[in-house]
N, C-alpha and C positions, 0 to 999 in steps of 0.2 A: 401432513401436507409436505410434498416434496417440491423445492424450487426448481427453476429452470437451469440453476447451476448443476444440479446433481446428476440426472441420468439422461444420457442420450442414448435411446434404446438402440441396441445392435443386435441384429438377428442372431439367434443362437443356431439357425439353420444354414449351414454352407451346403452348396450343392453336392449330394453324395457322389454325383458323377464327375465332379471336378477334379482335375488332376493337380497334383502337388504344385506344378508350375504356374497353374492358373491362380492359385490361392494367393491371397494378399491380405495385409492388414492383420486383425485379431487373430483370425484362424490360422493364417501362416504362423504367427508368433506362438501360438499354442502348439502347433505340431513340431516346432523347432526345439521345442524344451527337451533336454537330454533325459530328465527324469520322467517325462510322461510315459505311462505305459505303452508298450508296442501295439497292444490290441487297439489303443485309441488314435494311434498314428497310422496304423496301416490302412492304404487305399483300398484294399480288397476287402476290409471289414468296415469301412467308413459308413456304408448305408444299412448295415446291420444292426438290429437292436442290441443294446447293452443290458447286462444282468445287473440285479442290485448289488450283487457281491462284487463284481467288477467295478462298478461305480464307487462303492464303498471303500475299496482298496485304492483307487485312484485318489480319492479324497484324502486318505491317510498320507499318501505319498506327497500330494500337494501341500499338506501342513506340514509334514517333515521339512520339505524343501523350504518352506516359509519360516521354519524355526519354532515350530510348535507341534502339538500332537491333538488329534481329535478322535472321538469315538462315535461314529454315526449309529443312530438308533434306527432299527428297522431293516437292516441289511440283509435279513434272512428271507426277504420277499423272494418268492419263486417265480420263474419265468421272466419274460421280457419286462424291463421297467419302464413303466409309463411316466410321462413327464410330470404329472402331478405327485407321484411318489417319489420321484427324483427330487422335487421340490421340499418334500417333507424330510428326506434324508439331509439335504443341504441345510434346512431350517434347523435340524437337531445339533448343528455344531456352530451356528451364528447366533448373534444376539442383535436384533434389530428393534430399537425402542420407539421408532417413530414409522411404523408400516404405514404405506399408502396404497390406495386401492388402484389397481392397474385398469379397471373398468372392462375386464374381459367378459364377453357375453356368452362364452361356452362353458362357463362354470355354473353348475346348478346351485340354486339357493340351498342352504344348509350343508353343502359339501364340507366333509371333514378336512379338506386340503385348502380351503380358501384361505386361512390364515397363513398357511405355509408360503402359498403362492404369492401373496401380497409381501411377505417378508423377503422372499428371494428376488422378488422384482425390486423392491425398494433397495436392497443390497446392491443391485446391479449384476446379480448372478445369472438370473434367468429372465428373459423377455419372451413374449409371444411370437407366433409365426407372422402376427399382424398386430396393429394397434388395438384390434378387437377380439382376437382369438388367441388363446394361450396355447391351444394343441391338446386340450384336455383328453385324456383316454388314449392318446397316441404313444406308441413306444418311442423311447429316446435312443437315438442311433450313436454309434460310436464317434462319429465325427461331431455330432452335436455335443456330445459329453466332453470331448477334448477341450472345446471352447469354454464350457462351463467350469470345468475343472482348473483351466488356466485362470479364469476369473477368480475362483476361490483361492487360489495360490495367491493372486495380488491382494485379495481382501483379507487374507489371514497375516500378511506381513506387518510388522509393527509401523504405526504411522510415523513418517519422517517429517519432523518438525522443520528442520534446517531449510530455509528457502522455500517452505510451503507457502502457497498463495491463498488468499481468501476463500477462492472457489474450490480449492483442494480441502481446505479446513471444512468448508460446509459439506462438501461431499462426504468426508470421513464422518462428520456428525450425523448426517442424515442416514448413512448406510450402516450405522451402529459400530463403526470402527473406533470412535472417538466420542467423548463427551466434551462440553465446554469446560467442566470442571477439571478434567484431565488435561485439557490444552492449557489452561491458565496454570496448573500445577508444573507442566513442562516448562513454561516460560519462567515461573519463579525459580525453578531448578538452575536454568541456564543464567538467570540474573545472579543467583548466588554463586555460581561457578565462574562467571567471566566478568561480572560487574564488581561484585564484592571481592572476589578472589582471581586466580589466573592472572590474565593481563591487568585486572582492576580497572576497567574503563571509566569507572566513576561517572557513567552517564545519567544515573537515576538519583534524585533527590528523595522521593518519598514512594513507597509502595503502598497500595490500597489494601488495608487488612480486611476489607469486605470483599475482595475480588473473587475469592473461592465461593463464598455464600452466594455472591450475585450470579455466579455461573451456575451453580446447583440450581437456583430458582429459574434461570433461563433454560436449562436443560428440562425441567419439569414442564415449564411453559411451551417448549417445543413439543414434548410428548403429547400435551393436551390440545394445543391450537395450532402447532406449526411454526415455523420461524417468522419473525417479523419483517425481516429483510436479509439480504446477503451479509449484513453484519452481525446477525444474530449470534450472540455468544463468542464474537471475536475480541481478543484482548487488544487494546489500543493504548499507546503511551502518549502523554499529552505534556507539551511544553509547560514549564511551571510559571508561565504569566497567563495561562488561562484559568479562570476562576473555577473551583471546584468546591461545592458546598460540603463535601465530606472528607476533604484533605486540605491541608493548609496550601496556600498560593503565595509563594515568596518573590517571584521574579529574580530568584538566586540571591536574594538579600538576607543576610543573617538576622537582622533586626525585624523582618517579616516572617521569620521562620514558623511562627504559631498562628498566623492569620488565617482563619477560615472564613472565606466569604459567605454572605448570606444566601447567595444563590449561584447555581452553575452560570458559567458562560453560555451564550446561546448555542454556540457549536458543539459544546460539551453536551448540552441537554439534548440536542439534535442527534448526537451519536448514541447517548443513552436510550433515547426514543426508539431508535432503530435497532436496539439490542446489543450494542457494543458494549465491552466491559473496559472502563478505565483502569488498567492495571497498575498504573503509577503515574508519577510526574517526573519530567526529565529536567536535568540541568541545563542552564543557558548562560550564555554571556551576560553577567549581571546588568538588569534592566534593558537586556537586548542591545547594548551599546557597542559591541564589537564582534570580531570574526574568530576568536580563539576559544571561546567557552571556557571561561574562568569566573567564578563567582566567590563571594564571602561565605556562602552557605554550602555549596556544592563542591568548591574547589576546582581543580583542572580536570576536565574531560579529555581522555585519550583517544586517538584515531584507531579503530581497530585493524586498519591496514598497516599501520606503523605506529605502536604506542608512544614512539618518541616524537610524534608529530601531533598537532592540533586537529580536531574534528571539523574545523570551520565554525561559522557561528552566524547569528547568535544562537540558531536552533541546533547547536552541535550535540547536545545531549540527546535529543530526539533522533538526529541522524546516526549517531554512534549505536544507540540501542537498537534501531530498526535494521542497520547493516549487520550487527552481530546476532540477529535473530533472537532479541530479548522481548520482542512484541510483534505482532502481526504487521502493524502499520502505525504511524504516527502523526501527530499534529505539531506544525511548527507556525511561526509567524514571520512576516517579511516586511520589513520597511526599507531596507537598502541592501537586499541580497541575502537575508537571513534564513530563507528556505533554501534558496538556490544554491549558494556557496556549500553549505554543509552537505546537501545532497550530492553536488559534484565531487566533494572530497570523500564521500563514502559510498561512491559507486550506486547512487540512489536516484529514483524518481521523485522530483519535488514540482508541485504546482503552487505558483503564486497566482492566485485567482484575481480577475479584474476588481479593483476596488469597488465594492458595492455588491459583489456577487454572493458574498457570504459575510454573515454578521460579525462585527468587532465587538458587540456587547459583551462585557465581562472579561475581555483581555486588556491586561495592563497596556497602556499606550505608550508609544515612543514618539510618533508624529502622526496623527490620524489622517492627515491629508494623504500619507502614503502607506499607512498601516494596512495590513490585511493577513488572514490567516487561512492555511491550507494544508494539504496532506504531504507527507514524506513517506515513501513506500518503496518497495523492492521491485514492483512492476507497475506499468502504466494502468493495467486493469485494476490493481488493488487501489490506486489513486483515484481512479473514476468512481469506484464504489463509495469512497469517502465524500467526494464531491456530490454524488447523488443525495447524500444524506444532509449535507451542510450547506448547500446552495439554496439561495432564495430569499424572499423578503422577510425581514424582521423589524416590527414597528419599533423596536428599541434601538435601531440603528438606521437612521434616515437614509444613509447612503445606499442601502439595499433596495430602496424604492426604484433605483435606476435598473435593477435587474429583472423587473417585471416584464414578462414577454421575451426574455433572452435565456431562461433556464430551460433546457430541453427536458423531455420526459425522462431520459435515461442516457448518461454520458457513455455507458457502455455500448450503446448503438453505434458509436463512432470508432470502436475498435476494429479497424480495417487493416489487416496485414498489407494490402495492396495500396493503402493510403497515399504513399509517395508517389505513385504512377501518376504522371500528368501534372503533378503540383510544380508551382514555380516558386522557388524559394531564394531569397537574396542573402549573399554573404556578406557581412559588415566587417570588412577587414580593419577599419580604423579602429575597432575596440579589442583586436586580438592581443596586443601586447607584443613583448619580445622574447617570450620564454620558447626556445625552439622545440622542447619537449612538448609542451601543450599543444603549440601549433602544428606539430607532426601528427599529434593523435587527432586533432580536428580536421586536419587535411585528409587523413584517411576516412574520417566520418564522411567528409564531402563525397569523396569517391564512392562510398558504400551507398550514399543517397542517390547518387547518379544511376548506380547498378540497379537499384530499386525502382527506377523509372522517373525520378525527379529531374526538372530541369533547374540547374544551379546557376543564378545569375551573380557572377562574381563581382566583388568590390563595389557594391551599391553605397552611395554616399548620403549621409544625413545632413539636409541643409543647415547651416549654422550650428553645427554640433559644438564648435569651439566655443560659441557664444553662449550656448545653453549650459555648457560645462562650468561657467564662471559664476553661476549662480551658487549661493551657499546652501548649507544644510537645514532642511526644515525641522529636524529634530533639536537642532540647537536652538530653536525658537519655541516650538510647540511643547516639548517635553514638560516644562515647569507647570505650565497651566493645565495641561491635561492630566498630568499625573496627580496634582493636586485634587483634581476633580475625581480621579480614581480613587484616591485615599479617602475622601469624602464618602464615597459610594460604599465603602466597606464598613461604615458605621462605627460601632464601638469595637469591632474586631481588630482595627489598626491601632498599633501604639504611636503612629505619627498622624498629625493633622496636615502637614505640609512638607514639601521637599526641604524646606528650611530646618525643620525639626529633625528630619533624618540625616541631614549632613552634620548637625550639631551633634548628634549621637556618636558619630565616628565609626558605626557599625556598617562598613561596606568595604569592598576590596579596594586596597590602596590605588590599584591601577586606574579605577575610574573616578578618583577624587576631582581631578581637574575638569572632567567632563561634567560632573555634577555641580561644582562651584560656578563653572561658566555658565551653565544653564540657568542656574538659580539666579544669576544676574540680570536676566531678562526682566524688564518691568512691565511690558505690554506687547500685545499682538497688533496694536495700532501702528507700529512703526512702518514707514515706508518700504524699507528693505524687505520686510517680511512680506507684506502686500504684493511687491513686485515678483518675489520668488513664487507665490501662490498663484497670481494671476498671469504673469508674463512668461515665466518658465513653462508652466504647463501648457499654455497656449502655443508658445514656439515649439516645443518638443512634439506635441500632438500634431500640429499642422504639418511640421518636417516629415514625420514618419508617414502620415497619411499621403502626403504628396510623392514621397519617395517609393511608396509602396504602389500607388496608383500609376505613377508614371512608368513603373517597371512591371507592372500587372503581376503583383506578387501576392501569393497566399500567406507568406510568413517569412520571418527573418531568422537567421542562425548565426551563432558566434560562440566562442568558449564561454562557459560560465564564469570562470575566473581565469585571469591573464597568468596567474601562478598557482602551482600546486601547494599543499598543505606544508607550512613551515615547521621548522622544530619548535617544541615547546619553549616558551621564552623569548621567541623571536616575534617580530611585528608582522602580521599577515597583510599582505597587499593582494587586492582583488582585481583592480583595474576599473575601467569605465563601463563595461557592458551591463552591469546591473542597473545603470541609470535609466536605460531606456524604458524598462518596465516601471521602475520606481517613479520617475518624473512623469510618465504618462498616466500612471494608474492602470495600465493594461496588462494582460496576462502572459505569463511565461510557463512553458513546461520544461523543466531539466530532465535530462536522461542520460544514463552512462554512455559515454562515447569510447572508453578503452582505458588503458593504463600507460604510463610512461615507462622508460627502461628500467627505472628502479622501483616499479610496481605501485606507483601512486595513482589513484583513479582520477580521471579527468571527465567533466561533464559538458555537455553541449546544450544551449538553450534554443528552444523554438518559440519564438516572439511574435504576437500578432495584435490585431485591433481589438477594440473594447469588446468583451464578451465573445471573443473567438475561441473560447477553450474548446468546443467540440472539433473545430479544425485543427487546432494545435495537438489535441490529444489523437486524433486520427494520424497526423504525421509522426508524432513521437512514438505511438505504438507500431506503426509500420517500420521505423527505424529500428525500434527495439526486436521486433520480430525477425527482421533481416539479419541482425548482428549478434544479439544475445551476449553483450559486453559485460554484463554483471558477474562478478565472481565473489564467492564467499570469502570473507577474510579468513587467512590461515590461523590467526590467533583465536579464533572462536568457531571451531569446526563443528 
């Protein structure tokens, strides 16, 4: 089975009569290659049949240019080379383990070339003259051969892991250029090179010692049945506050380093069910308390864009790993900016879903009123693939009942390059802060949105935002009680029965001691102050945002993810007030790279909208991403 990700058929037939000036796209690229044999690029020979010897020689040149060697079998065929025999020549030098049937109707049953045709079709080397006709028995012309040889050259090049998207990985696996086992090994090699050595990012707490074995099983399953989803065989790094039944889940706490939960968190299970491989667990700010990502178990994670700086938090390990290409994509959690801020500081896409879109079951809580879990990725498309697998109702998390009727069939349907055209977007200046460098990057992003066709409504005001900001932190109230419930859910696996016991052990990073002790002093959630935060703050901010967006006819709001860039390690990280809009309402945000400051620090921008408006936000963020392409690979992890 070949998924929709893999092969977009392109005709191997360019019009023989076409002049070089009229050619475009793949054929023009093929003819422009300096190594391509002159007989294949000649206009006078373009419509003439090619011989097997000429084709085989061109195959050898393509392989040499790609950095390898091939020895085509059957190149002694006399006379004009027919298309099916060309397929056999190509098949002799490639390996396609997951051949798909193209459904061509001009191939006779029992043809000795059926398998070769299926293989070269799956590999993307040859398609038919139409969706139903291969061109069996017809001679292959020099012009057609040039395009096919160019495809072979691309096919034979080593798979480039750095910045590869999920779609590119899937295509490489489906066409035989790569296996999931090889993909996992390449990531493990990069982890050893850049996380354990090199800049020593220190982003990963635990590696899955079964990752290669799982990948091998998924390769076999793909060969037998096809892929389960676009995530089949894709390595994912998961923040270490998601329960995993085969690896410890520590929340970054050294006292919990050996705790193996009785079952996977729901989102982890959903990822595995989709065929993803959990390659390891990422460091986080201990118990998700802060923005610098330091923990008693994992230590300090470094920012790959500047290892003297923090990666943001609390999902900083996930973000650093994904930015450094140590996994295809990652999972974070967000209570008060913990997906968005590390995404911003690492030039990544982060989605904080609507509270209730994706299950929180099996995620160590910070404040369930605001907690949510979601993807951190290098592209909007990759984040959408993760959301496809993890969004929806889970009876183990009652909040997800709100999602029923609001989850689209496929979030990737909203990947519209022209999505900004005609959109009305409000600019919330009151959360920008005073960092001139950050504001300059965001101002440029605003101009880029205008160029892409958006109407930008400047300086929209959130009614009573000063009043809303006066309400206290929910994690200061909820953490003790919800964390105690979480410890209980771990059963005999946990060494602590309560937060009180954990504090008494002294096994935690000293930087969080005061936060732990203050939270442990809470006696009940029946206090009026707590009820006021939950009821009135939520009501006020939701009504304020809805009114402002309705009055201005807005599709979304935008603002810098963080009012400050990543600070030097050891300094206190300030993020500003922008995170509060999503955290206080429980509504979604998509963070996307907006550019870099003059000292090469990433800056992110947030697209924020109404409840369950993820499709709209994905459309806008994808359009901005495709018009700007601001993400750049960290120089420390090339």
